[in-house]
KOLVOMAR-782751 format. One record per residue (C-alpha): residue in three letters; z, x, y. Coordinates in steps of 0.05 Angstrom, whole numbers, padded with zeros to 5 digits, always signed. Each point is the difference from the previous one (the first is absolute). Example, Ala and Ser with C-alpha at 12.3 -4.5 7.8 and 13.67 -1.06 7.14 Angstrom:
! residues 2
ALA+00156+00246-00090SER-00013+00027+00069
//
This chain:
! residues 979
MET+00831-00350+00691GLN-00007-00001+00073THR+00037-00045+00046SER-00032-00056+00044SER-00003+00045+00059ASP-00054+00042-00034ARG-00072-00014+00025HIS-00031-00003-00067GLU+00018-00023-00071TYR+00010+00055-00054PRO-00067+00028-00017ALA+00008-00001-00080HIS-00077+00022-00005TRP+00026+00072+00023GLU+00040+00007-00062ALA-00036+00049-00048ASP+00014+00043-00059VAL-00030+00072+00003VAL-00009+00058-00046LEU+00027+00066+00031ARG-00024+00075-00011ASP+00040+00009-00063GLY-00017-00063-00036GLY+00061-00039+00015THR-00004-00067+00039ALA+00032-00022+00065ARG+00006-00071+00037VAL-00019-00006+00069ARG+00022-00058+00042PRO+00023-00017+00070ILE+00066+00015+00025THR+00042-00058+00018VAL+00070-00016+00029ASP+00029-00008-00074ASP-00012+00072-00005ALA+00052+00030+00043GLU+00044+00025-00053ARG-00055+00029-00040LEU-00022+00036+00061VAL+00066+00032+00015SER+00003+00021-00076PHE-00066+00031+00003TYR+00011+00036+00065GLU+00065+00033-00031GLN-00038+00028-00051VAL-00050+00036+00041SER+00016+00073+00019ASP+00020+00021+00069GLU-00066+00038+00011SER-00039-00060-00019LYS+00041-00042+00055TYR-00012+00055+00048TYR-00075-00001-00011ARG+00000-00078+00010PHE+00039-00005+00064PHE-00008+00071+00030ALA+00078+00011+00000PRO+00062-00002-00045TYR+00003-00071-00018PRO+00051-00004-00057ARG+00008-00079-00003LEU-00032-00062+00022SER+00035-00043+00054ALA+00005-00075-00006LYS-00055-00004+00055ASP-00047+00045-00037VAL+00010-00040-00067HIS-00016-00060+00040ARG-00061+00031+00032PHE-00024+00026-00065THR+00012-00069-00041HIS-00024-00053+00053HIS-00080-00001+00008ASP-00045-00047+00024PHE-00053+00021-00047VAL-00048+00006+00059ASP+00022+00048+00052ARG+00054+00030-00042VAL-00010+00011-00075GLY+00039+00036-00051LEU-00018+00017-00076ALA+00043+00025-00050ALA-00018+00033-00068THR+00052-00018-00052ILE+00018+00017-00074GLY+00048-00042-00034GLY+00013-00047+00059GLU+00021+00066+00038PHE-00034+00034+00063ILE-00034+00065-00009ALA-00040+00000+00062THR-00016-00035+00065VAL-00055-00006+00049ARG-00003-00039+00066TYR-00043-00013+00056ASP+00015-00020+00070ARG-00060-00026+00043ILE-00008+00039+00066GLY-00038-00004+00064PRO-00031+00055+00042GLY+00064+00031+00020GLY+00034+00000-00071THR+00043-00057+00026PRO+00008-00063-00052ALA-00061-00048+00006SER-00029-00058-00033ALA-00070-00020-00014PRO-00053+00012+00028ALA+00030+00073-00001ASP-00034+00033-00065GLU+00044+00061-00008ALA+00064+00009-00033GLU+00048+00056-00018VAL+00014+00015-00069ALA+00055+00037-00036PHE+00027+00013-00071LEU+00059+00020-00041VAL-00002+00020-00072GLN+00062+00013-00044ASP+00000+00073-00015ALA+00001-00013-00077HIS-00065-00035+00003GLN-00038+00047+00050GLY-00060+00027-00033ARG-00016-00062-00041GLY-00052-00025+00055VAL+00047-00058+00023ALA-00017+00015+00074SER-00077+00001-00014ALA+00009-00069-00037LEU+00039-00030+00056LEU-00044+00028+00055GLU-00063-00038-00034HIS+00043-00067+00000ILE+00031+00003+00066ALA-00078+00016+00024ALA-00024-00059-00032VAL+00056-00043+00031ALA-00015+00026+00068ARG-00071-00012-00007GLU+00015-00072-00016ARG+00043-00006+00060GLY-00054+00027+00047ILE+00022+00074+00003ARG-00053+00048+00002ARG+00037+00066+00006PHE+00063+00033-00018ALA+00036+00058+00040ALA+00056+00044-00030GLU+00046+00050+00023VAL+00020+00058-00046LEU+00039+00059+00006PRO-00043+00065-00018ALA+00047+00016-00054ASN-00011-00066-00035THR-00063+00027-00036LYS+00005-00050-00059MET-00007-00062+00049ILE-00053+00032+00043LYS-00040+00016-00064VAL+00006-00081-00021PHE-00031-00012+00069MET-00053+00050-00005ASP-00024-00011-00070ALA-00006-00074+00009GLY-00073+00007+00017TYR+00002-00045+00064THR-00037+00027+00065GLN+00061+00030+00043LYS+00020+00043+00058ARG+00056+00051-00003SER+00038+00026+00059PHE+00061+00040+00019GLU+00050-00012+00056ASP+00073+00008+00010GLY+00012+00033-00067VAL-00030-00062-00036VAL-00062-00007-00038ARG-00037-00067+00019LEU-00046-00032-00048GLU-00045-00055+00018PHE-00050-00032-00050ASP-00046-00059-00005LEU+00018-00049-00054GLU-00073-00023-00018PRO-00019+00026-00072THR-00045+00061-00003ASP-00042+00026-00055ARG+00050+00055-00001SER+00063-00045+00002LEU-00033-00041-00059ALA-00011+00064-00037VAL+00071+00023+00007GLN+00028-00064-00021TYR-00048-00001-00065ALA+00022+00068-00013ARG+00071-00018+00003GLU-00009-00059-00037HIS-00032+00039-00057ARG+00054+00050-00003ALA+00055-00048-00003GLU-00032-00047-00051ALA-00026+00058-00045ARG+00074+00024+00005SER+00033-00064-00021VAL-00045-00002-00061GLN+00011+00068-00016ARG+00076-00011-00003LEU-00008-00058-00049LEU-00044+00045-00049GLN+00033+00065+00007PRO+00074-00020-00001GLY+00051+00051-00018SER+00045-00047-00030VAL-00009-00065-00034ALA+00048-00058-00014VAL-00024-00054-00050VAL+00043-00061+00023GLY+00005-00055-00053THR+00000+00045-00059GLY+00023-00039-00059ARG+00061+00019-00042THR-00042-00012-00070PRO-00069+00024-00015GLY-00057-00049+00026GLY-00014-00034+00067VAL-00031+00023+00061GLY+00048+00048+00030ARG+00010+00039-00062SER-00068+00005-00012VAL-00016+00029+00065LEU+00062+00049-00009GLY-00032+00026-00064ASN-00071+00006+00025ILE+00024+00045+00059ARG+00040+00042-00047ASP-00055+00009-00052ALA-00046+00018+00053GLY+00044+00059+00014TYR+00018-00018+00072THR+00022+00063+00036GLY+00048-00032+00047ARG+00070-00029-00011LEU+00001-00070-00035TYR+00056-00046-00002ALA+00010-00071-00038VAL+00033-00050+00043ASN+00029-00068-00028LYS+00061-00034+00029ALA+00017-00022-00069PHE+00011+00066-00030ALA+00068+00006-00034ALA+00051+00043+00035GLY-00006+00068-00018LEU-00075-00002-00022THR-00032+00060+00030ASP-00055+00016-00037LEU-00059-00047-00031ASP-00056+00031-00038GLY+00014+00067+00026VAL-00005-00021+00071PRO+00064-00008+00049ALA+00026-00073+00004ARG+00032-00028+00060PRO+00026-00073+00013SER-00034+00001+00074VAL-00043+00040+00042ARG+00061+00019+00040ASP+00031+00034-00056ILE-00053+00050-00008GLU+00025+00069+00025GLY-00065+00027+00036PRO-00055-00031+00042VAL-00053-00047-00034ASP-00068+00002+00029LEU-00028-00065-00045ALA+00027-00054-00029VAL-00037-00044-00051VAL+00033-00071-00004THR-00012-00042-00058VAL+00060-00049+00008PRO-00014-00074+00007ALA-00027-00022+00069GLU+00067-00031+00022GLN+00037+00066-00016VAL-00049+00043+00041PRO+00028-00012+00071GLU+00070+00033-00024VAL-00038+00056-00030VAL-00039+00010+00061THR+00064+00003+00040GLU+00031+00053-00042CYS-00067+00040+00002GLY-00003-00002+00076GLU+00071+00020+00008HIS-00008+00058-00049GLY-00060+00023+00043VAL-00055-00011-00051GLN-00071+00010+00028GLY-00042-00049-00039LEU+00000-00053-00049VAL-00050-00022-00057VAL+00021-00073-00016VAL-00024-00017-00066SER+00037-00068-00002ALA-00042-00064+00006GLY+00018-00068+00028TYR-00022+00012+00068ALA-00065-00026+00036ASP-00033-00005-00068GLY+00053-00060-00009GLY-00016-00045+00054ALA+00036-00020+00067ASP+00062+00022-00015GLY-00019+00065-00029ARG-00042+00011+00065GLU+00060-00002+00039ARG+00037+00045-00050GLN-00053+00048+00011ARG+00004-00002+00077ALA+00075+00013-00001LEU-00012+00059-00053VAL-00042+00035+00048ARG+00036-00013+00065GLN+00066+00025-00038ALA-00033+00062-00027ARG-00031+00018+00067THR+00067-00009+00033TYR+00024+00065-00037GLY-00063+00036+00011MET-00027-00010-00074ARG-00072-00017-00021ILE-00015-00041-00056ILE-00053+00001-00060GLY-00003-00071-00028PRO+00035-00048-00012ASN-00031-00018-00070ALA-00029+00074-00003PHE-00019+00029-00066GLY+00023+00067+00029ILE-00024+00070+00026ILE-00023+00062-00036ASN-00002+00075+00024THR-00029+00048-00049SER+00012+00062+00038PRO+00035+00052-00042GLU+00046+00011+00057VAL+00020-00076-00006ARG-00022-00034-00062LEU+00023-00066+00018ASN-00017-00063-00040ALA+00045-00055+00034SER-00042-00052-00033LEU-00007-00048-00061ALA-00054+00043-00024PRO+00028+00028-00069GLU-00038+00064+00009MET-00014+00049+00054PRO-00073+00003+00015ARG-00037+00065-00004PRO+00007+00045+00067GLY-00067+00001+00037ARG-00036-00011+00062ILE-00005-00075+00011GLY+00048-00042+00040LEU+00007-00073-00021PHE+00026-00061+00040ALA+00005-00069-00029GLN+00026-00063+00030SER+00004-00032-00067GLY+00043+00030-00058ALA-00047-00027-00054ILE-00059+00036+00028GLY+00045+00062+00016ILE+00015+00007-00076ALA-00075-00013-00015LEU-00021+00060+00047LEU+00059+00043-00031SER-00025-00013-00069ARG-00070+00014+00013LEU+00012+00067+00034HIS+00053+00014-00054ARG-00047-00010-00059ARG-00028+00067-00002GLY+00002+00058-00048GLY-00020+00073-00005GLY-00035+00026+00058VAL+00020-00053+00051THR+00071+00017-00004GLY+00027+00012+00072VAL-00069-00014+00031THR-00008-00077-00005GLY+00078-00012+00012VAL+00035-00025+00063SER+00030+00033+00057THR+00042-00058+00020PHE+00005-00074-00013VAL+00028-00059+00043SER+00004-00071-00023SER+00020-00039+00060GLY+00016-00069-00026ASN+00011-00050+00050ARG-00017+00057+00052ALA+00055-00026+00050ASP+00008+00067+00029VAL-00040+00063-00023SER-00076-00020-00006GLY-00061+00033-00010ASN-00007+00025+00067ASP+00065+00040-00006VAL-00023+00033-00068LEU-00066+00013+00029GLN+00033+00040+00055TYR+00036+00042-00051TRP-00056+00011-00039TYR-00046+00028+00055ASP+00046+00057+00004ASP+00018+00010-00072PRO-00031+00063-00033ARG+00008-00025-00067THR-00042-00064+00012ASP-00079+00010+00002VAL-00019-00071-00013ALA+00042-00064+00018LEU-00013-00064-00042MET+00029-00070+00028TYR+00005-00065-00032LEU+00007-00048+00061GLU+00018-00078-00005SER+00012-00007+00080ILE-00010+00044+00058GLY+00052-00012+00052ASN-00028+00040+00057PRO-00077+00001-00009ARG-00009+00038+00067LYS+00053+00054-00016PHE-00024+00003-00077THR-00070+00016+00027ARG+00020+00054+00045LEU+00038+00034-00048ALA-00049-00009-00054ARG-00056+00035+00042ARG+00044+00060+00018THR+00020+00005-00079ALA-00071-00006-00021ALA-00024+00054+00045ALA+00047+00046-00043LYS+00001-00032-00069PRO-00028-00056-00038LEU+00033-00068+00006VAL-00019-00053-00053VAL+00024-00072+00008VAL-00006-00061-00045GLN+00024-00064+00035GLY+00029-00051-00042ALA+00011-00080+00022ARG-00064+00004+00039HIS-00022-00071-00012GLY+00069-00033-00004GLY+00006-00019+00074VAL+00069+00020+00002ALA+00041+00061-00004PRO+00038+00012-00066GLN+00075-00023-00005GLY+00047+00042+00041HIS-00056+00036+00042ALA+00013-00020+00072VAL-00061+00022+00039ARG-00035-00026+00064ALA-00058-00043-00008THR-00074+00021+00010ARG-00059-00052+00012LEU-00047+00052-00031PRO-00030-00011-00067HIS+00010+00053-00053ALA-00069+00024+00002THR+00011+00015+00075VAL+00068+00036-00014SER-00033+00038-00055ALA-00064+00022+00042LEU+00051+00024+00052LEU+00043+00042-00053ARG-00064+00033-00017GLN-00018+00016+00070ALA+00069+00037+00001GLY-00022+00041-00061VAL+00040-00038-00050ILE-00034-00006-00071ARG+00004-00071-00014VAL-00004-00017-00073ASP+00003-00069-00036THR+00038+00017-00068ILE+00059+00041-00023THR-00054+00035-00049ASP-00045+00018+00060LEU+00062+00026+00039VAL+00017+00048-00058ASP-00074+00019-00011VAL-00011+00020+00070GLY+00071+00033+00008LEU-00013+00045-00060LEU-00068+00017+00023LEU+00024+00020+00068ALA+00064+00038-00029ARG-00043+00060-00025GLN-00072-00004+00017PRO-00033+00020+00065LEU-00031-00052+00047PRO-00075-00010-00011ALA-00040+00024+00064GLY-00049-00062-00010PRO-00020-00056-00043ARG-00052+00042-00044VAL+00021-00004-00073ALA-00025+00038-00057ILE+00003-00035-00070LEU-00004+00036-00064GLY+00022-00007-00071ASN-00013-00009-00074SER-00018-00078+00004GLU-00054-00028+00034SER+00027-00069+00000LEU+00068+00023+00031GLY-00039+00042+00053LEU-00043-00064+00021LEU+00065-00042+00004THR+00027+00057+00043TYR-00062-00001+00043ASP+00000-00077+00009ALA+00074+00004+00020CYS-00014+00052+00052LEU-00054-00042+00027SER+00046-00061+00003GLU+00056+00040+00038GLY-00046+00024+00052LEU-00007+00070-00026ARG-00065+00039-00009PRO-00009+00024-00072HIS-00047+00049-00024PRO-00040-00025-00065PRO+00049+00013-00060ARG-00012+00061-00036ASP-00003-00012-00076LEU+00025+00059-00040THR-00004-00040-00069THR+00055-00006-00047ALA-00014+00065-00031ALA+00023+00031+00065SER+00052+00059-00014ALA+00054+00018+00045ASP-00041+00060+00032ASP-00060-00057+00012PHE+00054-00036+00043HIS+00024+00064+00034ALA-00070+00019+00020ALA-00018-00067+00023LEU+00062-00011+00042SER-00007+00071+00030ARG-00069-00019+00019ALA+00021-00063+00033LEU+00057+00027+00038ALA-00050+00056+00030ASP-00050-00047+00024ASP+00007-00014+00074THR-00019-00075-00005CYS+00059-00019-00044ASP+00067-00016+00028ALA+00040-00018-00063VAL-00014-00004-00076VAL+00014-00050-00049VAL-00005+00028-00074THR-00007-00056-00049ALA+00021+00016-00073ILE+00001-00034-00068PRO+00034+00028-00062THR-00041+00052-00039VAL+00002-00023-00075GLY+00032+00050-00047GLU+00029+00052+00058GLY+00069-00033+00003PRO+00053+00029+00048SER-00030+00072+00001GLY-00061-00027+00029ASP+00038-00040+00057ALA+00037+00063+00017ALA-00060+00042+00003LEU-00036-00057+00047ALA+00062+00003+00044GLU+00000+00074+00010ALA-00076-00002+00013LEU+00012-00051+00053ARG+00058+00032+00029SER-00030+00072+00008ALA-00066-00033+00032ALA+00043-00041+00048ALA+00046+00059+00019ALA-00062+00038+00023VAL-00018-00052+00055PRO+00073-00028+00023ALA-00033-00034+00059LYS-00029-00057-00038PRO+00035-00052-00040VAL-00014-00012-00073LEU+00016-00063-00040VAL-00010-00015-00074VAL-00015-00065-00031HIS+00025+00005-00076VAL-00012-00055-00047GLU+00045+00004-00058LEU-00008-00030-00072GLY+00061-00021-00031GLY-00012+00053-00055LEU-00005+00055+00052ALA+00068-00022+00033GLU+00032+00007-00070ALA-00029+00070-00008LEU+00017+00019+00067SER+00072-00023-00012ALA+00004+00037-00069ALA-00030+00058+00034ALA+00053+00004+00054SER+00051+00016-00053THR-00034+00064-00023ALA-00017+00026+00071PRO+00037+00057+00034GLN+00067-00033+00022PRO+00043+00023+00060PRO+00072+00021-00018ALA+00043-00055-00017GLU+00046-00026+00056ALA+00073-00010-00008PRO+00021-00075-00002GLY+00015-00025+00071THR-00047+00057+00034PRO-00037-00033+00053PRO-00076+00008-00004PRO-00030+00058+00037ALA-00019-00007+00073GLU-00066+00008+00023ALA-00009+00061+00041PRO+00000-00016+00076ARG-00072+00011+00029THR-00021+00005+00073PRO-00026-00072+00025PRO-00080+00005+00000PRO-00033+00007+00065ALA-00040-00056+00035GLY-00058-00015-00042THR+00029+00018-00069GLY+00043-00038-00045ALA+00039+00003-00065PRO-00007-00045-00064THR+00013-00011-00072ALA-00002-00046-00059PRO-00025-00061-00045GLU+00010-00059-00044ARG-00022-00037-00064PRO-00038-00059-00015ASP+00063-00036-00021GLY+00024+00006+00073SER+00037+00065+00001GLU-00011+00054+00052PRO-00059+00050+00013ARG+00021+00068-00042GLU-00010+00068+00023ALA-00026+00056-00048SER+00035+00068-00005ALA-00020+00058-00033ALA+00070+00024-00009GLY+00009-00046-00057ARG+00047-00063+00001ARG+00063-00030-00030PRO+00001-00051-00057THR+00002-00072+00021PRO+00069-00026-00025ALA-00002-00049-00056GLY+00007-00070+00018THR-00026+00005+00072ASP-00066-00025+00030SER-00012+00064+00039PRO-00074+00022-00013PRO-00015+00064-00030VAL-00022+00050+00051ALA-00055+00045-00014PRO+00006+00070+00027ALA-00020+00004+00077PRO-00009+00050+00055GLY+00065+00018+00036SER+00074-00001-00014GLY+00065+00000+00045ASP-00023+00063+00034GLY-00041-00037+00050THR-00068+00008-00036ARG-00043-00058+00015LEU-00002-00051-00058ILE-00062-00045-00015PRO+00015-00072-00005ALA-00035-00037-00064TYR-00009-00074+00007PRO-00009-00049-00057ALA-00051-00039+00038ALA-00057+00022+00046GLU+00018-00056+00048ARG+00069+00025+00012ALA-00022+00068+00009VAL-00057-00016+00053ARG+00047-00047+00036ALA+00052+00056+00009LEU-00054+00049+00024ALA-00026-00051+00047GLU+00064-00012+00031ALA+00011+00073+00006VAL-00071+00008+00035SER+00018-00052+00050TYR+00065+00032+00012ALA-00031+00072+00010GLN-00049-00034+00048TRP+00060-00028+00041ARG+00033+00066+00002ARG-00065+00030+00030ASP-00005-00055+00052ALA+00073+00000+00018ALA-00008+00072+00022ASP-00045-00027+00054PRO+00021-00068+00013GLY-00040-00011+00063LYS+00018-00022+00064VAL+00009-00065+00045PRO-00053+00004+00049GLU+00013-00012+00081TYR-00047-00048+00032GLU-00002+00004+00075ASP-00021-00076+00012ILE+00061-00027-00031ASP+00045-00037+00048GLU+00065+00010-00035LYS+00043-00020+00060GLY-00045-00064+00016ALA+00011-00020-00071ALA+00071+00007+00001GLU+00006-00038+00064GLN-00044-00057-00032ILE+00041-00004-00064ALA+00067+00000+00034GLY-00029-00061+00046HIS-00017-00039-00063LEU+00061+00011-00034ALA+00038-00029+00058ARG-00027-00065-00017GLY+00028+00002-00072GLN+00028+00036-00057GLY-00069+00002-00041LEU-00067-00023+00015THR-00072+00007-00025LEU-00042+00016+00067GLY-00058-00044+00021ALA-00069+00026-00004ALA-00006+00021+00074GLU+00066+00034-00005THR-00018+00033-00066CYS-00064+00026+00029GLU+00034+00031+00060LEU+00050+00035-00040LEU-00047+00027-00048GLY-00043+00022+00060ARG+00055+00040+00026TYR-00007+00044-00064GLY-00074+00001-00002VAL-00012-00051-00051GLU-00053-00053+00027VAL-00005-00066-00032HIS-00067-00043+00005ARG+00014-00053+00048ALA-00002-00069-00033LEU+00003-00061+00045PRO+00030-00072-00022ALA-00050-00048-00017PRO+00034-00073-00005GLY-00068-00035+00006PRO-00074+00011-00004ASP-00007+00010+00075GLU+00054+00048+00006ALA-00033+00039-00055ALA-00064+00001+00037SER+00034+00025+00063ALA+00039+00054-00040ALA-00063+00029-00030ARG-00033+00001+00065ALA+00058+00038+00032ILE-00003+00054-00059GLY-00073+00001-00013TYR-00042-00021-00063PRO+00001+00015-00060VAL+00068-00028-00015ALA+00044-00018-00057LEU+00037-00065-00006LYS+00067-00002-00037ALA+00049-00046-00024THR+00074+00035+00013ALA+00044-00052-00028PRO+00050+00030-00047HIS-00031-00026-00063LEU-00069+00030+00017ARG+00014+00060+00036HIS-00029+00064-00030ARG-00033-00044-00052ALA-00074+00008+00008ASP-00008-00022-00075LEU+00021-00069+00018GLY-00056-00010+00053GLY+00042+00003+00060VAL-00042+00050+00034ARG-00072-00001+00030LEU-00034+00060+00020ASP-00059+00027+00041LEU-00010-00068+00042ALA-00056+00025+00045ASP+00002-00061+00047GLU+00031-00062+00022GLU-00036-00044-00046GLN+00021+00038-00065LEU+00071+00003+00029ARG+00007-00078+00010ARG-00031-00008-00069ALA+00050+00046-00027TYR+00058-00032+00034ALA-00018-00067-00031GLU-00005+00028-00068LEU+00068+00029+00004THR+00034-00067+00027ASP-00037-00037-00055LEU+00027+00047-00050PHE+00068+00014+00019GLY+00023-00057+00052LYS+00014-00006+00072PRO-00004+00061+00050ALA+00075-00009+00010GLU+00011+00015-00072LEU-00051+00057-00003ARG+00020+00036+00062PRO-00070+00029+00009VAL-00015+00061+00042VAL-00067+00033+00020GLN-00006+00076-00004GLY-00048+00051+00017MET-00041+00028-00064ALA+00025+00068-00022PRO-00049+00051-00028ARG-00001-00005-00079GLY+00049+00042-00042VAL+00050-00003-00049ASP+00056-00053+00013THR+00075+00040-00003VAL+00072-00021+00011VAL+00048+00044+00038ARG+00075-00021-00002ALA+00065+00029+00023VAL+00066-00029-00014ILE+00074+00028+00014ASP+00046-00013-00062PRO+00074+00001+00011ALA+00007+00045-00061ALA-00061+00044-00002GLY-00017+00006+00068ALA-00066-00009+00039VAL-00062-00001-00054LEU-00074+00000+00017SER-00045-00032-00049PHE-00079-00002-00016GLY-00048-00033-00038LEU-00070-00041-00004ALA+00003-00072+00024GLY-00014-00056-00046ALA+00031-00037-00061ALA-00022+00050-00055THR+00036+00055+00036GLN+00061-00042+00006LEU-00003-00021-00070LEU+00000+00071-00027GLY+00049+00023+00049ASP-00038+00058+00022THR+00034+00020+00061ALA+00027+00066+00020HIS+00058+00020+00043ARG+00030+00059+00038LEU+00065+00004+00036ILE-00001+00000+00081PRO-00011+00047+00032VAL-00066+00010-00030THR-00035+00071+00011ASP-00071+00015+00000ARG-00001+00022-00069ASP+00040-00063-00019ALA-00056-00041+00027THR-00056+00040-00036SER+00033-00013-00066LEU+00022-00073+00013ILE-00071-00025+00008ARG-00020+00038-00065SER+00062-00025-00042ILE-00027-00066-00014ARG-00039-00017-00061THR-00058-00030+00035ALA-00006+00060+00048PRO-00072+00016-00023LEU-00019-00062+00035LEU+00018+00039+00068PHE-00040+00061-00018GLY-00072-00020-00024TRP+00006-00037-00063ARG-00062-00018-00035GLY-00042+00019+00060SER+00037-00030+00054ALA+00013+00037+00063PRO+00066+00035+00007VAL+00049-00032+00051ASP+00024+00038+00063ALA+00060+00029-00036PRO+00028+00041+00062ALA+00001-00066+00041LEU+00039-00033-00053GLU+00049+00058-00006GLU+00011-00002+00076LEU+00015-00076-00003LEU+00052+00011-00053LEU+00035+00057+00042ARG-00001-00045+00066VAL+00035-00055-00041SER+00051+00049-00031ARG+00014+00033+00068MET+00015-00072+00032VAL+00047-00024-00054ASP+00031+00070-00002ASP+00008-00002+00082HIS+00026-00070-00001PRO+00043-00024-00060GLU+00001-00064+00030VAL-00069-00011-00028VAL+00022-00020-00064ALA-00065-00025-00028VAL-00077+00014+00018THR-00059-00033-00037LEU-00069+00022+00014GLU-00052-00044-00042PRO-00055+00004-00010VAL-00019+00071+00031VAL-00071+00003-00014VAL-00016+00074-00007ALA-00072+00020+00016PRO-00044+00061-00012HIS+00017+00015+00075GLY+00064-00027+00024LEU+00048-00062-00018SER+00015-00066+00024VAL+00067-00034-00003LEU-00013-00075-00007GLY+00066-00026-00009ALA+00074+00022+00016SER+00070-00022+00000VAL+00063+00037+00025ARG+00070-00022-00012LEU+00059+00025+00047ALA+00076+00001-00022PRO+00063+00038+00015PRO-00015+00063-00046PRO+00043+00008-00063ALA+00057+00049+00005ARG-00025+00072-00012ASP+00064+00029-00046ASP-00040+00066-00007LEU+00004+00008+00074GLY+00075-00016+00005PRO+00058+00044-00022ARG+00006+00018-00073THR+00038-00054-00039LEU+00013-00022-00071PRO-00025-00065-00018ALA+00049-00052+00022TYR+00049-00040-00045
//
């Protein structure tokens, strides 16, 4: 570490792990005096050409003076960072603070000269770009606002690093050298560049795990049984297309084969490269395995082994050590305590999991933090027969276990680009970085549906093994913010599958208008009621009667789809007595052909089965036309790839049975028999097959079908709104500079404080938010004086914490027209509640009558700044009827925010009342949002009550809390979560 002569202690918070362009990882840390030998060794491995580009002359070796200079830093005016893999340098960057003439300087000089050197073997991996982000963040922390760099014209790679960074820059050419100067303040373009690089790197890191060219299962048992032997067999039986190895240090000498798979005692003994290692050894043996893998160049690990953070404090420390060790070698980890990963692509066919059967290839991506839930999801999607083969299956599956490294965010980055994934389903028990997840979810949802169910919602703590930052926001608020980002939030695994299957093949509805038709009046009415409950707009059900034939269904569905006032159709069907399987096949073909004629509207079926019908369908399946028999071990056919749907269209699928099995899809092409001894439901013939034809999902209950449709309607509306997200208005009367000076002055008095009434009014006034003046009234005479100053009529309020905003307790007297009424009211309050010192009474001018509302803003350390709105009053608080939006809020956000609460009709003329001034309320929301966005030191704002009248509004109470802002990791350099 640094010597006593250095001006600052070693800045450990500058250390970080980063993902590089090719998906590998590297460690970034400050260079210290202890790195002299590493620096010399690193420099010896750099080519003469790279040395020439760095020093502008032949420079074969570093002198002792050079080594001292490049390893001794004060961490303020002279800083050096190194990127390391396996503890060795692969790249360095340094800055030296300079003055106006380019000479060494100290603060307050705010310019520095920066220079890089990257080992030739690691050039092209994005190392320099990552180092630039980190050295820029360090420089900003130390008061440096601008970098200068001199580069030879032939050094095009380094010029490109600077030019592509997105900073505001100036370029000049003098004396044969290109001089680049650029400001370090993040810009919209620099953040966009950073996010794009983050996306490519993280997506690539997951791709390396899911598409390995070779796999080693470490810990394969010598005898059948056990986790390692099971995983090996699952990979082999799935038909994995790459090279597979069994590894166990206990293998007998001379053993070279295990169940037809090459066997080796160590990863080091494998002749060729290994891309992925599946680790199944006991936790205490894992460090040795990680070392072997790292030294052999393994790219990633799936750690199935348990006994980590899921096992207490010792396990948590063991998990931290595991992550640090793996990252030292540039490897990423899924797990520990992971169920495994699956990729059904015909080019890969990888089942590196504990699932004994490979799921059907399909278009749905699955991510589960829980192995048990992952099993349930795979089972539900696998229990399909006949026409659903290859269309309700899985593209990729990841079970992250303790989620020590690879998280749902990383998998979202991969799915966004994956052409084989059309719908993403996620089961989450914790969200480690809500701000980033929201950003990625918004981008993903704009291209393909993202359906999420969150477990452990009410536990109060994260599940064991999940190291996540704390959020002060309640689950309902987080859920609302996810919906704002386009996430389809559902509450159960059943809903997750129902919605995912619908979106996987059916188009998105253009609106909430639903036609209902079928051969059961009662089932139609149930569907109608379910639509109303879910906020849809159903047409009156059309009863075709129980005598309806397949032709009747075809004609009715064709008419409904042709109706311009219909956006979706729900077909209800009960079994027709005496027709049997042939009748079901005819009905399926009739529905398919009618739906195919109008492909822009979704069609769902509610099909209630009787026990006898289920048996008849199962028996009929064995006599239906069968596909050619497949050879044992032949993988299921892959679904034909299809072009992702354009915005405004979707893509769904299938249903479930009353006993809890999944929705089915009818196929006119026949079906396979249900294997004896399984609980897979018999599948009625359905429209579509693996050739990309649309399938019609058939649900066992009207409520499930309608709930899935309602989610599709909401998501489709979000897609349309996201195409025009609105804008953040500019207000000319805002005094941003004055507000900043006022805030800085207040914070100079302490780390965190709640402003007084006068200070609050002053700060809000700088953003055009006027608060009605309230004067203290410690006695009746002072109350009378305050009323004369304000002007009658007035209100008398008790502001003690237990009475504030509680008009229902009687602590407020309104419309006091003169001094006599005021003194009488004052006496009543003191008689009821105690002495004035306990009540803290104030006198305030009367505001126009209207609806009492509440506006709040808070900066959450995990989710970021959030704006909330609701009606005032205990009833609203009891119901939790509050809407939320992320800051900065756009004009469209503000409009939707006040309409999102369930009690919104009270604002818009409910039962003959006068509608409030909605534009004035929206402007208030936008001004509060702008203030919090401009000044992150404003960590909490409450305006209560805000009385919104038919013309204008009145802010009657306000509070503002200031504090140093929480760190914004989304504005800093790219890093992996620290361990």
